[in-house]
N, C-alpha and C positions, 0 to 999 in steps of 0.2 A: 504494500500500500504506500502511495506517495503522499507526503505531508508537506504543506506550506505553512511556515510560521510567520505570523503578522503581528508586529508590535512596534511602536515607535521607540521603545527602549532597547538598545542593543544588549544591555545586561539581561533584560527579560527574555529576549530571543535566545540568548545563550543558555539561560537557566532552563527554559523549556526544552531546548535541544539536549542539554545534559541530563535532565530528568528522564528523557525518553530514550537514552542510549540503549537500554536493554529491551526496548519495545520493538516489535517487528514492523518498523516504519522506515521508509527511505525519505530523508529530507531533500526535497527537490528545489527548495528556495526559502529565502527569508526576505520579508518586505518590511519597510519602516513606515509605510502609510497606505491608505486605501487604494490610491491610484496605482502604485507599484503592485499591490496585491492583486488587483483586478487583472492587470496585464499578465502577471505570472499565472493566474488561474487559466486565462485564455491560452497562454503559451505552453505551460507545463502540465496542465490538466491533473492537478492533485486530487486524490480521493478524499483527503481530509485537510481542513484548514483550521488552525488556531487563530483567533481574531480578537484583537484588542478593540475597545470601543472608542476611547479618546485618542485620536491621532490627527496629525496635520493633513491638509489637502482634502482628504475624504474620511469622515469618521467611520467607525466600524458598522454602525447600523446602515448607513448609506451603502457602504461596501458590501455588506451582507445582501442587501436587496439586488445590487448589481450582479453579485456572484450567482444568486438564485436565478436571475434572468438569463445568464449565459451558460450556467452549468448547474442546473437544479439538482443533479444527483450528488453534488459535493456535500460531504458531511462537515458542518461548521460547528466548532466549539468556541464559544466566546470565553475569553479569559480577561477579566477586567478588575480594576480597583473600584469601579462604580458599584456600590452595593444597594442602590435603590431598586426596589422590586419592579417598578414600572419599566425600567430599561431592560431588565431581564425578560419580562413578559413580552415586551415589544420585540426583542431579538428572537424569542422562541416563536412568536406569531409570524415573523418574517422569514423563518426557515432554519434558524439555528437549532441544533439537536441537543446541545449540552451547554451548560453555563457554569463557569467556575470563577470564584473571587480570588484576587491576589491578596497576599502572597500565596502562591501555590506550592505545595510540598510534592515530592515525587509520588507519594501515596495518592494525593488528590488527583494528580494527572493520570496515574495508572487507573484509578477507579473511574475517572471521567472517560478515558479512552476505552476501558472495558465496557462501559455502558454505551458509549457512542458506537462501538463496533460490535456490540452484542456478544462480547466474550465474557464468560463467567468463570 
């Protein structure tokens, strides 16, 4: 399975990558904003995308809508510091399949991906 990591923080992108070292995913790209992410989804066709919400150029909710328009089969996991319930519900309504709050632990990510990919 191909994974695209999207977060405006390079530290967070690296953290997610490190936490998923032993998970059966091939990282095909990392993007720092929604515009880059959308282009990578079109070019690299990842199966799974981790997506931050608060980013420059295009926020995660708008990016999510665009991803769903061009690649509706993509499984999107929102990973955000925004803990308001409205944003989470909005993201799930627009096609996200999983929602995690930062800071994420390796266990959070593993559980989130197990749920996202239906692995028990």
